[in-house]
N, C-alpha and C positions, 0 to 999 in steps of 0.2 A: 120769784124768789126775791126777798127784800132783806137787807141787813143794814145796821146802823153803826157808824163810827163817830163818836162825839156828837156833833150837831148835824152831821151829814147822813142822809138816808140814801143808800145805793139800791138800785133796782137792776135785776139781771134780765136782759132781753137778748136771747141768743138768736132770735129770728130776724133781727133788724140788721141788714147788711152794711149800713153806713152810719158813722158816728153822727153826721149832721142830721140824719133822719131821726136818730134817737133823741136829739135835742128838741125836736118838735113835741115830744111827750112832756117836756118841762115848760112849755109855753105858758106864760103868766104865773110861773111858780117863783118863789124866792130861792135864789141860788147863791152859793158861795163859789167864787172862782179864784183859784190860785194861779198867778201869772209867773212866767219864766224869771222875771226880775225879783220875785219874792213877795210882791204885793198881794194882798188879799182883798178882793172886792166882794161885796154882798149887794145884790139887787134883784129886781124882777126881770126875768127874761121876756123880751118883747119881740125879738126877731132873730132869726138865724138863717144863714144861706148855705149853699152847697160846700163852701170852704170852711164851715163851722165858725165863721165870723159871728160875733154876738152883739146884740144891742141890749144893754141893761138899763132899766128905768129905776129912778129913786135909789141910785147907787151910793153906797158908802164905802170908803176905804178903811178897813179895820187894821190897826197897828197893835201888835202884841209885844209887850216887854215884860218878861217874868210873869207874874200873876195879874198884871194890869193890862187894860186895853183902852183904846180911844178910837172913836169913829169920826172920820172926816167926810162930810157930805160932798158928793161929786156930781149928783144929778144924772143926766143921761150919759152913758159911757159906751163907746164902741170899742170892742176888743177884737183884734185880729186873731183868727183861729189858731195860727201857729204859736201864739204866745200863751195859750192855755195849757197849764200843766195838770190841773185837777179841777173838776167841776162836780158839784154835788148839791142836792136839794137840802134846804135847811129844815130841820125837824122843829116844827112850831111849838111842840110841847116842851122840848129841852131848851129852846132859845131863851125862855124867861128865867131859867134856873142855871145860869152860867156860874161855874166855880171861879170866875175872874171878877176883878173889881174894875168898874168903869171910871175913868178919869177924864179930865178935860183934854182937849186937843193940844193945848200948849204944854201941859204936863207930860203927855205921852210923847210928843215930839222931842221935848228935852230929855226924857228918859231914853228914847231911841238914839239921840245924838250921843249921850253919855255911853251907851252900850257900844256904839260904833267906834267911839274914841278909845274905849278900853280894848276892843278887838285890835285896833290899829297898833296900840301900844304893846299889846301882847305879841303881835306879829313882828314888831321891831325887835323886841327882846329875843324872840326865837331866832330871827335872822342874825342878830349879833352873836348869839351863842353858837350857831352853826358856823358862822364865819370864823370865829375863834378856833374852831376845830377843822378848818380848811374846807368846809362845805358851803355850797351856795344854795339859797332858797329861791326858787322861781317866784317872780312877782305874781300877785293875784291877778288872774286874767279877767275876772269878773264874770257875771252870768252870760253875757252876750257872746263872749268868745268861746265859751265852753260848749255851746250847742251848735 
């Protein structure tokens, strides 16, 4: 059974007992990996071990802001298995027809910084409004503290 969500094709394998064994089926395939810290990596799977640690070759880090994206070349990337949130095969037919606009690395990093600054400012306004009402907002613990 196969199904596709966006660029990612999922395959259903009920007979494989371990996740790391399943990864061997994607050897030398172009994969998208979503990490716990929110980063998105795209690269070719070259190696996997029993702990689902990954070695990606020709890796890029893709940053999305709104309808724009930018790719930062990263080369060979080693990912610890516990940091993987989502892993999927890239659909080669849909990869060329993205509904997003590619921009330069500098432009996407500036857009990402502006988006983060806007979120921080919004968080400050929310905290101030709650404080005026006698409530306290807990500080953002970040991704690492949540898991």
